[in-house]
Every structure is written in structure tokens, then in C-alpha cells.
N, C-alpha and C positions, 0 to 999 in steps of 0.2 A: 504493500500500500504506500503510495507516494505521500510525502510530507506536504501539508498545505497550511493556510493561515490558522486553521482550527488547532493544529499542533502548537503553534506559537502562542495562541491565546491560552491554551491549557497550561503550557509551560510557564507563562507569566504568573498565572494564578498559583501554580505549585510553588514558584519562587516566593510569592507573597505570603503564602500560608506556611511554608516550611513543613508541609505535611500532606501526603497523598490523600489520606482519607478526608480531611477537611476540604481540600481542593476539589475532590470529586463531588462532595456535597454542594459546594458553590456552583459547580459546573453542571449539576443535575445529570451526572453519568456515574456508572459504577466504578469502584476503585480498580478492578482488573482492567477495565477499558482505558482508564486514564494511565495506568502503568504501561499498557501496550503502546499508547501514544508516546510516552517518554522513551520507551525502548526503540520505537521507530525513529525518533529524533536522534538518539544516540547512534543508531546504525547509519543514518544519513550523514552525520557529521564525523563519524568514525572516531568518537571519543566519548567517555562517560560525562554526563552533565549533572548527575545527582549522586550523592553518597548518603547512605542511611546512617542515622544517629539514634541515640536513645530517645530523642524527642520527636524525630520525624526524618526529614531529609535536609541536607545542606547542598549548596551549589559547589561544584568543582571549579577549578580555574576556567575550564572550557565552558562550564555552565554560566559563570558570571559574564564571560565574553559574549555568549549566545544571548543572554538576557538583554544586554544593551542593543544588540542588532535586531532581536525579535521585537523590541519596543519600536525601533525605527521602522521596521517592516509593517507592523500593525498600524502605526501612525500614518504611513504613506498609503496603506490600503484604505483606511478610513477616509483620508482626504480624497482618494480617487473615487470611492463609492458615493461621496457626497457632492460630486461635481455638478449634479443637476439641482442640488438644494444646498447651496453654499452657506446659507444662514440657518440651517437646521442642525444644531448640535446633536451628535450621536456618538456611540462607541464608548470606550472606557476612558476615564479621566483619572490618572494617578495624581493625587493631590496631597501636598504637604501642608500641615496645619501647625501653627506655632503653639508652644506651651503657654506663651504670654496671651492674655486676653480672656481666658476661661473656656473650658470645654463646652459648657452649655451654649455659649454664643456661637462657637464654630459648628456644633452639632445642628443648631437651628439653621445656620446658613447653608450647610450641605443638604439638609432635608428640604429646604425651600428651593434650592437650585435643582434638585432631582425632581421635585414636583413640577417645576416650571419646564424642565427639559427631561421628560420621562425616558427618552431614548438614550440618555447618558447614564452609565454606571460609574459612580464615583468610588474609587478605592482610596481611602484616606489613611494617612499615617501622621503621627505627632512627633515632633522633635524640636530642639532648639533651632533658632533661625539659621545659624551658620551650618548646622548639620543638614538642614533642608537645602541650603545652597550647594553643598557638596553633592547631595543626591541628585539635584537638578543637573549639575555639570556632568555627573556620571550617567545621565540618561535614565535614572531610576524613577524620576518624577516628571510629569508633564508640566506642572506648575506648583507654586507654593505661595502661601501667605506668610509674611514675615514681619516682625516688629523692628523698626529702625535697622534694617539689614545693611551689612557692608556691601560694597560695590565690587562686582566681578565683570570684566569686559564682555565675556561671552553670554551674559544674561541681560534681559531687558526688564525694566521695572515700571510698574503702573501704580500710581497712588490710588488707594481705595478708601482710606479713612484716617482722620486725625484723632488720635487718642489723647484725651485730656489726662495729664499727669497729676498724681497725688503723692503725698508722703504717707507711706505705709509703715507702721511700727508696732512693736510688741506693746500690749496694754500696760506693761509695767515700766516702759521706757520713761525717762524723765520728761520727755516732751509730749507724752501721750494725752495730757489734759488740755493741750492748747486747742483752741477752736479753729485756728488756721496757722499756717507756717509760711514764711518766705525763705528763699534760698539763703538769704543773709543770716537767718536764724540757725543755719546748719554749719556755720564756720567752726572747724575743729571737731565736728560731730562725726562719728563713724557712719559712713554710708556704704551699704553693701552693693557690690557689683557682681556680674556673672563671673563665676570661677571655673575651675576644671580645665580640661583640654579645649583649646580654641579661644580661651578668654582674651588672648592678646589680639585677636582679629574680630572681636565682637563689635558689631555696629552699635548695639545698645550701649555698651561700655563707653565707646567713643562719644556717642551723643550725650550721655549723662555728664561725662567729664566736660564737654563743651558748654553745656548749660551753666555749670558752675564757673567755668573760666570766663564766659561772657558776662557773668554777674560779678566777677571779681571776688568770688568766695572760694575759700580753700577748706573743704572738709577733709576728713581722714578716710580715704577710700580703702575699703577692705574687700578682699575676694574670699567668699565662703568656700569651704571644701566641697559644698554641694554644687553640682553643675547648674541647677536651677535655683536662683537666689531665694525665691519665696519659701523654699523648704528650710531655709535658715531662720524662718520667722518664729520658730519655737524658742530661739535664744532671746533672753530678756533685753539685750541691747540691740536687737535687730531694728534697722531703719533702712528703707529703700525708697527710691523715686521711680514710680512706674504707673502704668495704667491698671486696669482691672486684671486680677489674677485669681487663681483658686488658692487663696491664702489659708493658712491654718486659722482656726477660729479665734485664737488669742491675738491675732493681728488686726489692728484697727486702721481706719483711714482718716487722715487729716487733710483738708483741702490745701492745695498749694496756691499761693497768691503772689503776684498776679498769675492768671492762668497760663499754662504752657502745655504744648502738645508734642508728641512724636508720632510718626506715620506708621500705619500698616500699609504694606505694598504687596501687590501680586507680582510674582517673578516667574519668568519662563525663559527657555533657551531662545536665543536670537534665531529667527527664521522659522520657528514653529507657527503654523498657521491653521491648525485644525479648528473647526468651528466650536467644539466643546471647550477648547482653551481660550479662544477669542471671546467667547460669551461670558467667561467667568468673572473677569475684572469688573466690567460694567454692572453685572448682576450683583456682585459683592458690594460695590460702592452704593448702589441704590438700596440694597437690603440693610446695610449697616446704617445708612443715613435714616432710613425709616425706623429702625430699632432705636436709634439715638433720640429721634423726635418723640417716640412713644414714651421713653424713660423721662424726658423733660416734661412732657404733658402730665405724667403720672405724679410728679412731685407736688 
């Protein structure tokens, strides 16, 4: 049996799930049928693409190379099949979502997008913004939302939302009883930034440092051992500058005055022109603007 696009689509789902059984359920085929498709792919490229593990399957080096090329082939096929309906999004959209901003917000956005464009299947994954950029460059994602992302020449950036910043701090922090805070109030105060691997290229870290530099204020910047700063919120001296997050319950919000914002942007590889990718940024911008207006009206 010759290899066709169905094999590539199945392989991408297997790579996403890391498990033949779960992938078969998503594809609505039997596990033996899916295993045969993977074996046919391996025979065609004359190399193993999967290796079994205690948890399921991992990609071999050949499998990782095939995954990039399979996504390109599927993207080209979706473009070709949509030539008569260029404005009708369809096919699979591998979408990266940031940890910043809150899961409920992004879940609502993805659900609304799929309701608006039912021919699109969104496969979402969450990560820090710089990790999402790496996955975009590697061809593992079609697009990603990111908070104050760093710039990479091979990617294109579309503004979708300005996120108002607040001071978030532990309820036992010495500044927790203030009704509002200015950047000037934070001179010499410990301000937590993104830590872990990749902190040196974090667009968020750069943006927060610039906010203070422009205001002529010098806090004590600290990098938590946690990759995601808000997980450090359990510490009594935690204080950070950010938009909405899924903070621990002991973290409270104090308004930052005068108001300041940082952007959420939709990012994609330069030259990608699939309708499902093109449609996402304007939809996200309109959806987030509507959600913001609803919150303001509810106050």
C-alpha cells in the first residue's frame, strides 16, 4: 500500500500524543490499523521513526526529521485543496498558547475560534513564550500567542491585545495593603522575573526591565528557580509586574498607576499563508477586545 497524506496526518497525531492507543482514539481507527500505517511509513523511508517506551512511543532522529517535513506537506496540501475557497479556514491548526494570561481565557478563545470555523481542528499546547518561538522555528507549530515575545527574523508578529499590567504580590508582603502602586514605589524592592533556561532571551524580562529604566527606578531584580514566575508566588516576599495569570490564591493584585501595558502577539513563520493561520490573529484580536469590554461593563 502506497504512502499518502493520511499516513502523514496519522503520524503527526502519534507524535503529538506520544502514544499509539490515544492517537488511534483521536483518529477514530483501530490501534492495529494505525500501527500498520506507521510501519508502512517506516518501510517507505527505510528507517525507524518510533521507538517504544514505558509511557508510549518517542520519535527517533528520523522521526523528528519526518515530523517537520510531514507538517510542511500537510500545510501545502491544505493550501492546495482550499484554492477554490481561499477565505474558508480548514484543516489542522497546531497552536501554541502562553502560560501568561490564564488558561480559562485561552480555552475560551480556542473554543470560540473552533465554533466560528468548524472545519478547523485546533491542536493546542502550552509553554513559555520563548519555548513557543523555538517550536515555531522548528516547524512544530503553525502559530502561537505570546506575551511580550522576543524578536526572531524568520517569524512574523501580529499585535492582538494590550494587556494592562498590575503589581502582583504575596498577601503578607509589606506593600500588600497599598491601594495602588507606582513604579517609583518599587525602588530597591525585589521584583521577580522569568528564571530557568532561556531567561536571558526572555522578551518579558527585557520589557519589564525597560519599564523601570524608562521611569528611572532601580528595583532589585531576582530570577526565581521556577521557570514560570507566578509559581514563586507562594514565597512571602514575592512581587511581580504582569498581566493576568493563574496565580496561587495567596497572591493579590494591586493596581499599577499610571496604567501601563505589554502586548500579546500572534506569531507565525514568514511565508505561511494557510487560511486557518491567517484567520486566527484577527479573530483573536476581536475576541479579546470583546472579552475586555465585557469585564469593564461588569465592574
